[in-house]
C-alpha positions, 0 to 999 in steps of 0.5 A, spaced: 278 508 895 273 514 896 278 519 897 282 517 891 276 518 887 274 525 890 281 527 888 281 525 881 274 528 880 277 535 883 283 534 879 280 534 872 279 541 869 272 542 866 271 543 859 268 550 857 262 551 852 264 557 848 261 562 843 266 567 839 264 573 836 267 579 832 264 586 830 267 591 825 265 598 827 260 596 832 254 601 834 251 597 839 253 595 846 256 588 848 250 583 849 250 576 852 249 571 847 243 568 847 245 561 846 250 560 852 250 562 860 256 565 861 261 565 867 266 569 863 268 573 857 274 576 854 274 582 850 279 585 845 277 592 843 281 597 838 282 604 841 276 607 839 271 602 842 274 602 849 270 607 852 264 603 850 267 597 852 269 599 859 262 601 860 259 594 858 265 591 862 262 594 868 255 592 867 257 585 865 260 584 872 256 588 877 249 586 874 251 579 871 256 578 876 261 575 870 268 575 870 271 580 865 277 581 862 278 587 857 284 588 853 286 594 848 289 592 841 291 595 835 287 591 830 281 585 830 281 580 825 280 578 819 285 582 815 287 587 820 281 591 821 283 597 826 275 598 828 272 593 832 271 588 838 272 581 839 269 577 844 270 570 847 264 568 852 265 561 856 261 558 861 267 556 865 272 561 869 278 563 866 284 563 871 287 570 872 295 569 873 301 574 873 299 581 873 303 588 872 300 594 874 301 600 869 303 605 874 309 600 875 312 602 868 309 609 867 312 612 873 312 620 871 319 623 872 320 628 878 318 635 876 324 640 876 324 646 881 326 653 879 332 656 882 329 663 881 334 664 875 333 659 870 326 658 867 323 650 868 319 647 862 313 643 864 314 639 858 312 631 859 316 627 854 312 622 850 313 615 852 311 608 850 310 602 855 311 595 852 304 592 854 302 585 853 296 579 854 299 573 855 294 568 853 294 560 855 290 555 851 290 548 852 293 548 845 299 553 846 301 559 849 300 566 846 303 573 847 299 579 844 302 586 844 297 591 846 295 598 843 297 605 845 291 608 847 293 614 850 289 618 845 282 614 847 283 613 855 289 617 857 293 611 858 299 608 855 295 601 855 288 599 857 288 592 860 284 590 866 279 585 869 273 584 874 272 578 878 265 575 880 263 578 887 265 571 891 272 571 888 274 578 889 280 578 894 284 583 898 290 586 895 289 583 888 289 587 882 282 587 880 279 593 877 287 596 876 290 598 870 295 594 867 300 593 862 301 585 863 296 580 865 296 572 864 290 569 862 289 561 862 283 559 858 279 553 861 279 547 856 274 549 850 269 545 847 269 544 841 277 543 841 281 547 837 285 544 831 292 544 831 295 551 829 296 553 821 301 558 819 299 563 813 305 567 811 307 570 804 314 567 804 317 565 798 322 559 799 329 561 796 332 553 796 334 551 790 337 544 791 335 538 795 341 538 799 339 540 806 343 547 809 346 546 816 349 551 820 357 550 821 359 556 824 355 561 828 355 565 834 349 567 838 344 570 833 350 571 827 349 566 822 357 565 819 357 558 816 352 554 812 355 547 809 362 550 811 361 556 806 360 563 808 353 564 810 352 570 806 354 566 799 347 563 799 344 569 798 349 573 794 348 567 789 341 566 789 338 568 782 331 569 785 333 574 790 338 578 786 333 578 780 328 583 784 334 588 785 330 591 791 332 593 798 325 593 800 325 585 799 325 582 806 329 575 808 327 570 813 329 564 815 326 557 819 331 554 823 330 547 825 334 544 832 336 537 832 329 535 835 326 538 829 323 544 833 322 550 828 323 557 830 322 563 825 327 569 824 328 575 820 335 576 817 336 583 819 343 585 816 348 582 812 355 585 810 355 589 804 349 587 801 349 580 802 356 579 803 361 584 799 364 586 806 362 580 811 360 573 810 355 573 816 348 574 816 345 577 823 338 574 825 333 577 829 336 579 836 332 573 840 335 568 835 340 563 838 343 558 833 347 552 834 352 548 830 348 542 826 341 546 826 338 546 819 336 552 816 331 554 810 331 561 807 325 565 804 324 572 802 318 577 801 318 581 795 315 588 796 309 587 793 307 581 797 309 585 804 302 586 808 298 582 803 293 579 808 288 572 807 282 576 805 277 571 806 272 572 812 272 565 815 268 563 821 269 557 826 277 559 828 281 563 833 285 568 828 292 572 830 295 576 825 301 581 824 298 587 821 301 591 815 303 598 817 298 603 817 299 608 811 294 613 813 291 615 820 284 617 822 277 614 822 275 610 816 268 609 814 266 602 815 260 599 815 258 594 821 259 587 820 258 581 825 262 575 824 260 569 829 264 564 831 271 568 830 275 571 835 282 574 835 286 580 834 292 583 830 298 588 831 303 591 827 309 588 831 306 581 830 305 576 836 309 570 839 306 563 839 309 557 843 315 561 844 316 563 836 315 570 834 311 572 828 313 578 825 312 579 818 307 583 815 301 579 813 303 573 817 297 569 821 296 563 825 289 560 825 286 555 830 280 552 827 274 548 830 268 544 828 
């Protein structure tokens, strides 16, 4: 009986008190919060803040013996700010899972040798590496795309972690530059509430009759309610009255269990069907006959519109609007406590659902 109690006690994951903080245009080093004795910290930093963040991470690990994870991201929250740092401090350790070394994805091509007759250039072609932080919470799993940081750290992505001295093991990827890492957070206390999705989608449905997929192949939606799929959009006055090729169309697909997936309509023959009856959805879509479908649009003036309120006590992840200008903007330093998160122009994945429409966000609040 005693051994059973011991096994049960050791199998229970401890709850972790935490403190979140996001700073826009930071001008001081990252510091340990006064109201918590942390064992770990997860830091999301935009590219121009990575040099200072790396120094802080080294200090926190070597002098405070903290577990530290650092990821270079495009934006911090709220509203897709491109100059900031977001921190999540916990009094329990994170679980570090699968990692992918950046060197495995960023292998330089062998240099060509001169034959003594023809000149050989030393040009190195620009490339991009798909890099992401996989973040597992008790409430859901997230895949967060990382920024290209080549101009700031000379690395295509900046992602690494340090462990406390007693947890460092031979052969691990501790301190290595990575392009992929899975991090599982401890059970957080207070608990995060159910995720809320915010978007700029306008419903296109005009009747109470459900729309059901009656013909499909892969990501191709061919028939809805036994009619050509494109017919619904061709005859939708709300969509056609805009007469704009910049309008984006999205769908929600509900499977037989009621699970919802969100996709973009990326093609439809001849402006919604003059040449074809089908609609092509995002490549990752996999449709089945019997799925229920709902259509939505995002008008040009609504694309990228963000929820401007600065609300604390939440984890927030955003699909940021495309940057219209490049270069440093003048921002005043502002710190928001009890706010953690990041954004990317390419969106994010939450619970295996892609969120890629500009202005879309996911929030998990807490008390």
